[in-house]
DRENDO-37889 format. One record per residue (C-alpha): x, y, z; residue number from 1; residue in three letters. Coordinates in Angstrom, 3 decimals, decimal comma. Example, Ala and Ser with C-alpha at 12.3 -4.5 7.8 and 13.67 -1.06 7.14 Angstrom:
# DRENDO-37889
+----------+----------+----------+-----+------+
:       px :       py :       pz : seq : type :
+----------+----------+----------+-----+------+
:   12,300 :   -4,500 :    7,800 :   1 :  ALA :
:   13,670 :   -1,060 :    7,140 :   2 :  SER :
+----------+----------+----------+-----+------+
//
This chain:
# DRENDO-37889
+----------+----------+----------+-----+------+
:       px :       py :       pz : seq : type :
+----------+----------+----------+-----+------+
:  -67,845 :   16,978 :  -68,909 :   1 :  UNK :
:  -65,466 :   14,197 :  -67,880 :   2 :  UNK :
:  -62,576 :   16,583 :  -69,516 :   3 :  UNK :
:  -63,982 :   19,518 :  -67,876 :   4 :  UNK :
:  -62,893 :   17,579 :  -64,456 :   5 :  UNK :
:  -60,053 :   16,917 :  -65,717 :   6 :  UNK :
:  -58,929 :   20,695 :  -66,416 :   7 :  UNK :
:  -60,225 :   21,738 :  -63,017 :   8 :  UNK :
:  -57,777 :   19,179 :  -61,247 :   9 :  UNK :
:  -54,618 :   20,090 :  -63,502 :  10 :  UNK :
:  -55,777 :   24,019 :  -62,383 :  11 :  UNK :
:  -55,985 :   22,794 :  -58,388 :  12 :  UNK :
:  -52,450 :   21,263 :  -59,088 :  13 :  UNK :
:  -50,711 :   23,205 :  -61,179 :  14 :  UNK :
:  -48,290 :   24,606 :  -58,882 :  15 :  UNK :
:  -47,228 :   20,660 :  -58,307 :  16 :  UNK :
:  -46,993 :   19,721 :  -61,233 :  17 :  UNK :
:  -44,313 :   22,858 :  -62,411 :  18 :  UNK :
:  -42,137 :   21,472 :  -59,321 :  19 :  UNK :
:  -42,152 :   18,236 :  -61,350 :  20 :  UNK :
:  -40,996 :   19,817 :  -64,973 :  21 :  UNK :
:  -36,896 :   19,986 :  -63,543 :  22 :  UNK :
:  -37,419 :   16,005 :  -63,726 :  23 :  UNK :
:  -35,418 :   14,194 :  -65,996 :  24 :  UNK :
:  -37,502 :   12,197 :  -68,462 :  25 :  UNK :
:  -40,190 :   14,044 :  -67,355 :  26 :  UNK :
:  -42,697 :   14,771 :  -69,769 :  27 :  UNK :
:  -45,933 :   16,466 :  -68,704 :  28 :  UNK :
:  -47,662 :   17,140 :  -72,488 :  29 :  UNK :
:  -51,854 :   16,181 :  -72,885 :  30 :  UNK :
:  -52,006 :   12,488 :  -73,825 :  31 :  UNK :
:  -55,654 :   13,197 :  -74,866 :  32 :  UNK :
:  -56,622 :    9,612 :  -77,434 :  33 :  UNK :
:  -52,481 :    9,699 :  -78,444 :  34 :  UNK :
:  -51,920 :    7,481 :  -74,814 :  35 :  UNK :
:  -52,159 :    6,956 :  -71,408 :  36 :  UNK :
:  -49,741 :    7,055 :  -68,227 :  37 :  UNK :
:  -49,917 :    3,969 :  -65,227 :  38 :  UNK :
:  -48,142 :    5,138 :  -62,007 :  39 :  UNK :
:  -47,410 :    2,536 :  -59,315 :  40 :  UNK :
:  -47,019 :    3,750 :  -56,112 :  41 :  UNK :
:  -45,896 :    2,207 :  -52,225 :  42 :  UNK :
:  -47,733 :    4,847 :  -50,024 :  43 :  UNK :
:  -46,093 :    3,600 :  -46,826 :  44 :  UNK :
:  -48,990 :    2,415 :  -44,578 :  45 :  UNK :
:  -52,370 :    3,639 :  -45,368 :  46 :  UNK :
:  -54,298 :    3,015 :  -42,695 :  47 :  UNK :
:  -58,294 :    4,464 :  -41,819 :  48 :  UNK :
:  -58,216 :    5,709 :  -38,146 :  49 :  UNK :
:  -60,237 :    2,609 :  -37,406 :  50 :  UNK :
:  -59,262 :   -0,283 :  -35,494 :  51 :  UNK :
:  -60,293 :   -3,782 :  -36,746 :  52 :  UNK :
:  -59,705 :   -6,581 :  -34,962 :  53 :  UNK :
:  -58,634 :   -9,671 :  -37,215 :  54 :  UNK :
:  -55,551 :   -7,037 :  -38,126 :  55 :  UNK :
:  -52,595 :   -5,648 :  -36,492 :  56 :  UNK :
:  -53,998 :   -2,433 :  -37,208 :  57 :  UNK :
:  -53,672 :   -0,992 :  -34,178 :  58 :  UNK :
:  -50,723 :    1,423 :  -34,101 :  59 :  UNK :
:  -52,482 :    3,149 :  -36,406 :  60 :  UNK :
:  -55,259 :    4,342 :  -34,422 :  61 :  UNK :
:  -55,769 :    6,693 :  -32,224 :  62 :  UNK :
:  -55,315 :    4,861 :  -28,831 :  63 :  UNK :
:  -51,939 :    3,461 :  -30,602 :  64 :  UNK :
:  -48,770 :    3,529 :  -30,758 :  65 :  UNK :
:  -47,799 :    5,966 :  -33,402 :  66 :  UNK :
:  -51,215 :    7,886 :  -32,279 :  67 :  UNK :
:  -52,937 :    7,742 :  -36,064 :  68 :  UNK :
:  -55,600 :   10,614 :  -36,066 :  69 :  UNK :
:  -57,956 :   11,845 :  -38,620 :  70 :  UNK :
:  -55,598 :   14,454 :  -39,076 :  71 :  UNK :
:  -52,841 :   12,842 :  -40,139 :  72 :  UNK :
:  -54,604 :   10,460 :  -42,190 :  73 :  UNK :
:  -56,516 :   13,149 :  -44,425 :  74 :  UNK :
:  -53,396 :   14,950 :  -44,935 :  75 :  UNK :
:  -52,047 :   11,262 :  -46,493 :  76 :  UNK :
:  -54,616 :   11,179 :  -48,561 :  77 :  UNK :
:  -53,915 :   14,819 :  -49,707 :  78 :  UNK :
:  -50,690 :   14,367 :  -50,377 :  79 :  UNK :
:  -50,964 :   10,883 :  -52,001 :  80 :  UNK :
:  -53,638 :   12,806 :  -54,631 :  81 :  UNK :
:  -51,085 :   15,613 :  -54,703 :  82 :  UNK :
:  -47,890 :   12,952 :  -55,889 :  83 :  UNK :
:  -50,480 :   11,639 :  -58,147 :  84 :  UNK :
:  -51,821 :   14,692 :  -59,874 :  85 :  UNK :
:  -47,921 :   15,696 :  -60,599 :  86 :  UNK :
:  -47,020 :   12,178 :  -62,206 :  87 :  UNK :
:  -49,700 :   12,813 :  -63,853 :  88 :  UNK :
:  -48,329 :   16,009 :  -65,901 :  89 :  UNK :
:  -51,343 :   18,659 :  -67,558 :  90 :  UNK :
:  -54,297 :   15,054 :  -67,802 :  91 :  UNK :
:  -55,174 :   13,104 :  -64,784 :  92 :  UNK :
:  -52,777 :   10,158 :  -64,462 :  93 :  UNK :
:  -55,045 :    7,479 :  -66,557 :  94 :  UNK :
:  -54,135 :    3,939 :  -63,918 :  95 :  UNK :
:  -52,664 :    4,437 :  -60,016 :  96 :  UNK :
:  -51,636 :    1,023 :  -58,774 :  97 :  UNK :
:  -50,878 :    1,384 :  -54,800 :  98 :  UNK :
:  -49,279 :   -0,989 :  -52,181 :  99 :  UNK :
:  -49,893 :   -0,771 :  -48,502 : 100 :  UNK :
:  -53,238 :   -0,151 :  -48,588 : 101 :  UNK :
:  -55,491 :   -1,199 :  -45,180 : 102 :  UNK :
:  -58,359 :   -1,514 :  -46,999 : 103 :  UNK :
:  -61,232 :   -0,157 :  -49,876 : 104 :  UNK :
:  -62,372 :    2,437 :  -47,652 : 105 :  UNK :
:  -58,915 :    4,048 :  -48,287 : 106 :  UNK :
:  -59,126 :    4,106 :  -52,048 : 107 :  UNK :
:  -62,485 :    5,173 :  -51,942 : 108 :  UNK :
:  -61,808 :    8,293 :  -49,701 : 109 :  UNK :
:  -58,613 :    9,301 :  -51,799 : 110 :  UNK :
:  -61,048 :    9,147 :  -54,994 : 111 :  UNK :
:  -63,833 :   10,862 :  -52,772 : 112 :  UNK :
:  -62,440 :   13,364 :  -50,355 : 113 :  UNK :
:  -59,200 :   15,505 :  -52,320 : 114 :  UNK :
:  -58,912 :   16,843 :  -55,582 : 115 :  UNK :
:  -58,814 :   13,255 :  -57,198 : 116 :  UNK :
:  -62,384 :   13,073 :  -57,048 : 117 :  UNK :
:  -62,076 :   15,625 :  -60,148 : 118 :  UNK :
:  -61,362 :   12,766 :  -61,759 : 119 :  UNK :
:  -64,046 :   10,003 :  -62,527 : 120 :  UNK :
:  -62,046 :    7,220 :  -61,168 : 121 :  UNK :
:  -63,201 :    3,765 :  -60,938 : 122 :  UNK :
:  -61,276 :    1,474 :  -57,879 : 123 :  UNK :
:  -60,097 :   -2,264 :  -57,933 : 124 :  UNK :
:  -59,299 :   -3,716 :  -55,151 : 125 :  UNK :
:  -59,642 :   -7,211 :  -53,214 : 126 :  UNK :
:  -58,887 :   -7,681 :  -49,160 : 127 :  UNK :
:  -55,394 :  -10,141 :  -49,076 : 128 :  UNK :
:  -55,210 :  -12,354 :  -45,592 : 129 :  UNK :
:  -51,646 :  -10,441 :  -45,137 : 130 :  UNK :
:  -50,652 :  -10,916 :  -41,352 : 131 :  UNK :
:  -50,425 :   -6,638 :  -41,203 : 132 :  UNK :
:  -53,509 :   -6,641 :  -43,723 : 133 :  UNK :
:  -52,009 :   -4,138 :  -46,144 : 134 :  UNK :
:  -53,308 :   -4,868 :  -49,862 : 135 :  UNK :
:  -52,755 :   -3,787 :  -53,644 : 136 :  UNK :
:  -55,133 :   -2,173 :  -55,564 : 137 :  UNK :
:  -55,378 :    0,500 :  -58,477 : 138 :  UNK :
:  -57,490 :    2,979 :  -59,357 : 139 :  UNK :
:  -58,183 :    3,818 :  -63,150 : 140 :  UNK :
:  -59,901 :    6,397 :  -65,817 : 141 :  UNK :
:  -62,942 :    4,395 :  -67,523 : 142 :  UNK :
:  -62,873 :    6,880 :  -69,965 : 143 :  UNK :
:  -59,783 :    4,907 :  -71,321 : 144 :  UNK :
:  -59,478 :    1,924 :  -69,931 : 145 :  UNK :
:  -62,177 :   -0,588 :  -69,903 : 146 :  UNK :
:  -61,796 :   -3,648 :  -67,015 : 147 :  UNK :
:  -62,803 :   -7,266 :  -68,639 : 148 :  UNK :
:  -62,171 :   -9,237 :  -65,694 : 149 :  UNK :
:  -60,184 :   -9,168 :  -62,466 : 150 :  UNK :
:  -58,644 :  -11,494 :  -60,099 : 151 :  UNK :
:  -56,713 :  -11,955 :  -56,758 : 152 :  UNK :
:  -54,479 :  -14,606 :  -56,974 : 153 :  UNK :
:  -53,097 :  -16,081 :  -53,688 : 154 :  UNK :
:  -50,209 :  -16,868 :  -52,591 : 155 :  UNK :
:  -49,527 :  -20,150 :  -50,722 : 156 :  UNK :
:  -46,110 :  -21,508 :  -49,406 : 157 :  UNK :
:  -45,999 :  -25,337 :  -49,404 : 158 :  UNK :
:  -43,275 :  -24,889 :  -46,588 : 159 :  UNK :
:  -45,436 :  -23,076 :  -44,067 : 160 :  UNK :
:  -49,291 :  -22,889 :  -44,725 : 161 :  UNK :
:  -49,982 :  -20,639 :  -42,108 : 162 :  UNK :
:  -47,657 :  -17,995 :  -43,935 : 163 :  UNK :
:  -49,694 :  -15,181 :  -45,051 : 164 :  UNK :
:  -49,021 :  -12,568 :  -47,599 : 165 :  UNK :
:  -50,369 :   -9,827 :  -50,057 : 166 :  UNK :
:  -52,281 :  -11,626 :  -53,051 : 167 :  UNK :
:  -51,382 :  -10,494 :  -56,422 : 168 :  UNK :
:  -53,998 :   -8,598 :  -58,211 : 169 :  UNK :
:  -54,973 :   -9,285 :  -61,975 : 170 :  UNK :
:  -56,625 :   -7,562 :  -64,319 : 171 :  UNK :
:  -57,373 :   -7,798 :  -67,934 : 172 :  UNK :
:  -57,492 :   -4,142 :  -69,321 : 173 :  UNK :
:  -58,773 :   -2,816 :  -72,638 : 174 :  UNK :
:  -56,936 :    0,479 :  -73,488 : 175 :  UNK :
:  -57,956 :    2,961 :  -76,144 : 176 :  UNK :
:  -60,765 :    0,788 :  -77,092 : 177 :  UNK :
:  -57,209 :   -0,375 :  -78,913 : 178 :  UNK :
:  -55,348 :   -3,034 :  -77,498 : 179 :  UNK :
:  -55,272 :   -5,373 :  -73,994 : 180 :  UNK :
:  -53,436 :   -5,853 :  -71,661 : 181 :  UNK :
:  -52,907 :   -8,651 :  -68,969 : 182 :  UNK :
:  -52,200 :   -6,447 :  -65,727 : 183 :  UNK :
:  -50,469 :   -7,825 :  -62,561 : 184 :  UNK :
:  -49,561 :   -5,454 :  -59,252 : 185 :  UNK :
:  -47,492 :   -6,774 :  -56,992 : 186 :  UNK :
:  -45,914 :   -6,472 :  -53,248 : 187 :  UNK :
:  -43,774 :   -9,303 :  -52,416 : 188 :  UNK :
:  -42,573 :  -10,460 :  -48,969 : 189 :  UNK :
:  -40,729 :   -8,139 :  -47,087 : 190 :  UNK :
:  -36,846 :   -8,544 :  -46,330 : 191 :  UNK :
:  -37,577 :   -8,065 :  -42,456 : 192 :  UNK :
:  -35,424 :  -10,987 :  -41,090 : 193 :  UNK :
:  -32,980 :  -11,371 :  -43,597 : 194 :  UNK :
:  -32,830 :  -10,542 :  -47,474 : 195 :  UNK :
:  -31,107 :  -14,283 :  -47,627 : 196 :  UNK :
:  -33,725 :  -15,782 :  -44,759 : 197 :  UNK :
:  -36,613 :  -14,727 :  -46,856 : 198 :  UNK :
:  -35,151 :  -15,336 :  -50,389 : 199 :  UNK :
:  -37,212 :  -18,426 :  -50,841 : 200 :  UNK :
:  -40,650 :  -16,917 :  -50,312 : 201 :  UNK :
:  -40,353 :  -14,362 :  -52,920 : 202 :  UNK :
:  -38,789 :  -16,849 :  -55,529 : 203 :  UNK :
:  -42,263 :  -18,721 :  -54,660 : 204 :  UNK :
:  -44,240 :  -15,604 :  -55,608 : 205 :  UNK :
:  -42,498 :  -14,950 :  -58,632 : 206 :  UNK :
:  -43,376 :  -18,638 :  -59,383 : 207 :  UNK :
:  -47,233 :  -18,294 :  -59,092 : 208 :  UNK :
:  -46,953 :  -14,773 :  -60,997 : 209 :  UNK :
:  -45,623 :  -17,417 :  -64,166 : 210 :  UNK :
:  -47,867 :  -19,943 :  -63,288 : 211 :  UNK :
:  -50,771 :  -17,984 :  -63,572 : 212 :  UNK :
:  -49,991 :  -16,554 :  -66,784 : 213 :  UNK :
:  -48,892 :  -20,146 :  -68,268 : 214 :  UNK :
:  -53,107 :  -20,887 :  -67,367 : 215 :  UNK :
:  -54,135 :  -18,160 :  -69,450 : 216 :  UNK :
:  -55,614 :  -20,075 :  -72,912 : 217 :  UNK :
:  -55,586 :  -16,070 :  -74,605 : 218 :  UNK :
:  -52,672 :  -14,300 :  -73,164 : 219 :  UNK :
:  -52,365 :  -10,766 :  -73,981 : 220 :  UNK :
:  -49,589 :   -8,388 :  -74,146 : 221 :  UNK :
:  -48,493 :   -8,149 :  -70,408 : 222 :  UNK :
:  -47,177 :   -5,717 :  -67,339 : 223 :  UNK :
:  -46,531 :   -6,838 :  -63,913 : 224 :  UNK :
:  -45,688 :   -3,938 :  -61,632 : 225 :  UNK :
:  -45,122 :   -3,559 :  -57,861 : 226 :  UNK :
:  -42,574 :   -3,476 :  -54,669 : 227 :  UNK :
:  -41,150 :   -6,790 :  -55,240 : 228 :  UNK :
:  -38,431 :   -6,495 :  -52,209 : 229 :  UNK :
:  -35,948 :   -7,611 :  -54,193 : 230 :  UNK :
:  -33,359 :   -5,766 :  -57,002 : 231 :  UNK :
:  -34,192 :   -6,257 :  -60,970 : 232 :  UNK :
:  -30,244 :   -8,662 :  -60,077 : 233 :  UNK :
:  -31,761 :  -10,927 :  -57,497 : 234 :  UNK :
:  -32,450 :  -14,241 :  -58,000 : 235 :  UNK :
:  -36,607 :  -13,595 :  -57,648 : 236 :  UNK :
:  -36,905 :  -11,037 :  -60,465 : 237 :  UNK :
:  -33,377 :  -12,401 :  -62,975 : 238 :  UNK :
:  -33,283 :  -16,082 :  -62,318 : 239 :  UNK :
:  -37,363 :  -17,055 :  -61,812 : 240 :  UNK :
:  -39,289 :  -14,408 :  -63,248 : 241 :  UNK :
:  -36,161 :  -14,255 :  -66,291 : 242 :  UNK :
:  -36,829 :  -10,621 :  -66,606 : 243 :  UNK :
:  -34,316 :   -9,435 :  -68,986 : 244 :  UNK :
:  -31,988 :   -6,329 :  -68,351 : 245 :  UNK :
:  -30,098 :   -6,653 :  -71,598 : 246 :  UNK :
:  -32,794 :   -5,311 :  -74,299 : 247 :  UNK :
:  -30,424 :   -6,870 :  -77,086 : 248 :  UNK :
:  -30,941 :  -10,179 :  -75,928 : 249 :  UNK :
:  -34,076 :  -12,340 :  -76,649 : 250 :  UNK :
:  -36,049 :  -12,986 :  -73,918 : 251 :  UNK :
:  -40,502 :  -13,601 :  -72,511 : 252 :  UNK :
:  -39,433 :  -10,339 :  -70,057 : 253 :  UNK :
:  -38,075 :   -7,385 :  -69,682 : 254 :  UNK :
:  -37,305 :   -5,084 :  -66,530 : 255 :  UNK :
:  -37,776 :   -1,104 :  -67,905 : 256 :  UNK :
:  -35,969 :   -0,464 :  -64,874 : 257 :  UNK :
:  -32,116 :   -0,962 :  -65,944 : 258 :  UNK :
:  -31,323 :    2,627 :  -67,271 : 259 :  UNK :
:  -31,746 :    3,283 :  -63,343 : 260 :  UNK :
:  -29,925 :    1,242 :  -61,476 : 261 :  UNK :
:  -26,874 :    3,143 :  -61,305 : 262 :  UNK :
:  -28,775 :    6,329 :  -60,549 : 263 :  UNK :
:  -31,236 :    6,894 :  -57,597 : 264 :  UNK :
:  -33,151 :    4,357 :  -56,537 : 265 :  UNK :
:  -36,999 :    4,275 :  -55,477 : 266 :  UNK :
:  -36,227 :    3,302 :  -51,780 : 267 :  UNK :
:  -33,285 :    4,342 :  -49,381 : 268 :  UNK :
:  -32,273 :    1,874 :  -46,564 : 269 :  UNK :
:  -29,136 :    2,381 :  -44,600 : 270 :  UNK :
:  -27,531 :    5,237 :  -47,116 : 271 :  UNK :
:  -27,801 :    3,027 :  -50,414 : 272 :  UNK :
:  -30,649 :    3,593 :  -52,510 : 273 :  UNK :
:  -31,822 :    0,802 :  -54,255 : 274 :  UNK :
:  -35,049 :   -0,411 :  -57,381 : 275 :  UNK :
:  -37,064 :   -2,662 :  -55,698 : 276 :  UNK :
:  -40,144 :   -0,625 :  -57,513 : 277 :  UNK :
:  -40,495 :   -1,930 :  -61,199 : 278 :  UNK :
:  -42,425 :   -2,555 :  -64,551 : 279 :  UNK :
:  -41,698 :   -5,684 :  -66,022 : 280 :  UNK :
:  -43,618 :   -6,122 :  -69,419 : 281 :  UNK :
:  -43,640 :   -9,336 :  -71,746 : 282 :  UNK :
:  -41,594 :   -9,012 :  -74,668 : 283 :  UNK :
:  -44,607 :   -8,828 :  -77,447 : 284 :  UNK :
:  -45,250 :   -5,150 :  -75,818 : 285 :  UNK :
:  -41,923 :   -4,626 :  -75,508 : 286 :  UNK :
:  -41,084 :   -5,265 :  -79,401 : 287 :  UNK :
:  -44,914 :   -4,075 :  -80,333 : 288 :  UNK :
:  -45,411 :   -2,788 :  -83,833 : 289 :  UNK :
:  -49,061 :   -3,298 :  -83,610 : 290 :  UNK :
:  -50,982 :   -1,487 :  -81,076 : 291 :  UNK :
:  -50,006 :    0,217 :  -78,037 : 292 :  UNK :
:  -45,879 :    0,513 :  -77,607 : 293 :  UNK :
:  -44,050 :    1,664 :  -74,588 : 294 :  UNK :
:  -42,849 :    5,182 :  -74,944 : 295 :  UNK :
:  -38,772 :    5,108 :  -74,841 : 296 :  UNK :
:  -39,199 :    1,473 :  -74,457 : 297 :  UNK :
:  -38,368 :    2,827 :  -70,568 : 298 :  UNK :
:  -39,834 :    3,375 :  -67,136 : 299 :  UNK :
:  -39,252 :    6,593 :  -65,119 : 300 :  UNK :
:  -38,818 :    7,107 :  -61,078 : 301 :  UNK :
:  -40,849 :   10,368 :  -60,053 : 302 :  UNK :
:  -38,066 :   12,110 :  -57,934 : 303 :  UNK :
:  -39,792 :   15,663 :  -57,297 : 304 :  UNK :
:  -37,771 :   17,544 :  -54,609 : 305 :  UNK :
:  -41,126 :   17,583 :  -52,636 : 306 :  UNK :
:  -41,017 :   13,825 :  -51,715 : 307 :  UNK :
:  -37,531 :   14,078 :  -50,338 : 308 :  UNK :
:  -35,200 :   15,757 :  -47,518 : 309 :  UNK :
:  -31,579 :   15,907 :  -46,279 : 310 :  UNK :
:  -30,636 :   12,756 :  -45,225 : 311 :  UNK :
:  -28,495 :   13,825 :  -41,853 : 312 :  UNK :
:  -27,259 :   10,165 :  -40,598 : 313 :  UNK :
:  -25,814 :    8,925 :  -44,467 : 314 :  UNK :
:  -25,759 :   12,606 :  -46,568 : 315 :  UNK :
:  -27,388 :   12,916 :  -49,265 : 316 :  UNK :
:  -31,244 :   13,048 :  -50,157 : 317 :  UNK :
:  -33,536 :   10,578 :  -48,486 : 318 :  UNK :
:  -37,461 :    9,840 :  -48,357 : 319 :  UNK :
:  -39,563 :   12,583 :  -47,021 : 320 :  UNK :
:  -41,454 :    9,939 :  -44,965 : 321 :  UNK :
:  -44,403 :   10,055 :  -42,940 : 322 :  UNK :
:  -43,222 :    8,683 :  -39,993 : 323 :  UNK :
:  -39,785 :    7,941 :  -39,274 : 324 :  UNK :
:  -39,348 :    5,345 :  -36,633 : 325 :  UNK :
:  -42,271 :    6,662 :  -34,377 : 326 :  UNK :
:  -41,646 :   10,267 :  -34,719 : 327 :  UNK :
:  -44,463 :   11,941 :  -36,991 : 328 :  UNK :
:  -42,827 :   13,770 :  -40,047 : 329 :  UNK :
:  -45,898 :   14,230 :  -42,025 : 330 :  UNK :
:  -44,480 :   13,310 :  -45,257 : 331 :  UNK :
:  -45,168 :   11,556 :  -48,015 : 332 :  UNK :
:  -43,921 :    7,859 :  -48,693 : 333 :  UNK :
:  -40,636 :    5,513 :  -47,657 : 334 :  UNK :
:  -40,693 :    4,884 :  -51,714 : 335 :  UNK :
:  -40,732 :    7,152 :  -54,667 : 336 :  UNK :
:  -43,343 :    6,562 :  -57,773 : 337 :  UNK :
:  -42,581 :    5,092 :  -61,030 : 338 :  UNK :
:  -43,890 :    5,433 :  -64,258 : 339 :  UNK :
:  -44,664 :    4,596 :  -68,112 : 340 :  UNK :
:  -46,084 :    5,855 :  -70,664 : 341 :  UNK :
:  -48,393 :    3,865 :  -73,250 : 342 :  UNK :
:  -48,360 :    5,708 :  -76,621 : 343 :  UNK :
:  -50,161 :    4,955 :  -80,263 : 344 :  UNK :
+----------+----------+----------+-----+------+
//
């Protein structure tokens, strides 16, 4: 029955999957018991339409500045499901991590009111204390992934106890009944106010993640994914996390986005592409000889044509977003998804 549901989802989205085939490095084969695909997507302000009095969500209500209504919300859900189906190829994605979620409700409606309902997805989500009320979370297929435990890792800034940001989501997963992964979903503090002015906040979050991993009595192979709001060469990633780009060097962690550094990134700001959405993995996974391995030892950016549009100001292409400023465009997100494959 589960296989049948997956096939139904595939049929519904055949046209979207075909749109992705033109991408470099994109493979669409049925993974079955040979592997899984993990994706991450910053979905750019996935808010429901209800006003939450304890969150700064007023602009994403019908009476708010953006006139966010049920039609726009349902369109957004359908578009995210379309992206998930496209990234999965001929099989439903095994795990999709998200950031910029308002709450658990938006995930529940994503997997129950869109074609993703044909796949038996389960949800992992914690409510974060973020000032804007946005969280991280993920959905996963229990037929291929077993959830062992989860935890929200709070971020406390010693210089400002009132500064609230997204928790890091930690989960321990058993994949294909053969290998255990420590999985971290991140959305580090933004650069709002200036990159240098906000750099210490992201460095502190990096330290918090490393401290948590060091506290594990039995650490496993690790994947950290998310919108880090820093590039692979910035201090928080390179110097604090010590995520190495040169895979020929010995390191505890490797950044899988190194092949994309001189190419199109995941986010475009004022005409410049950057890679702030990243996969960072432990040495034990990168050089794994037993259990799961990273296919081609790399991660990929999903840049299907329908996620982009011409950039009239800076030339080239830009992200086809939900909003551009206050103008509703009906697009997808201001980020591109990323994904990797784990194979036996």
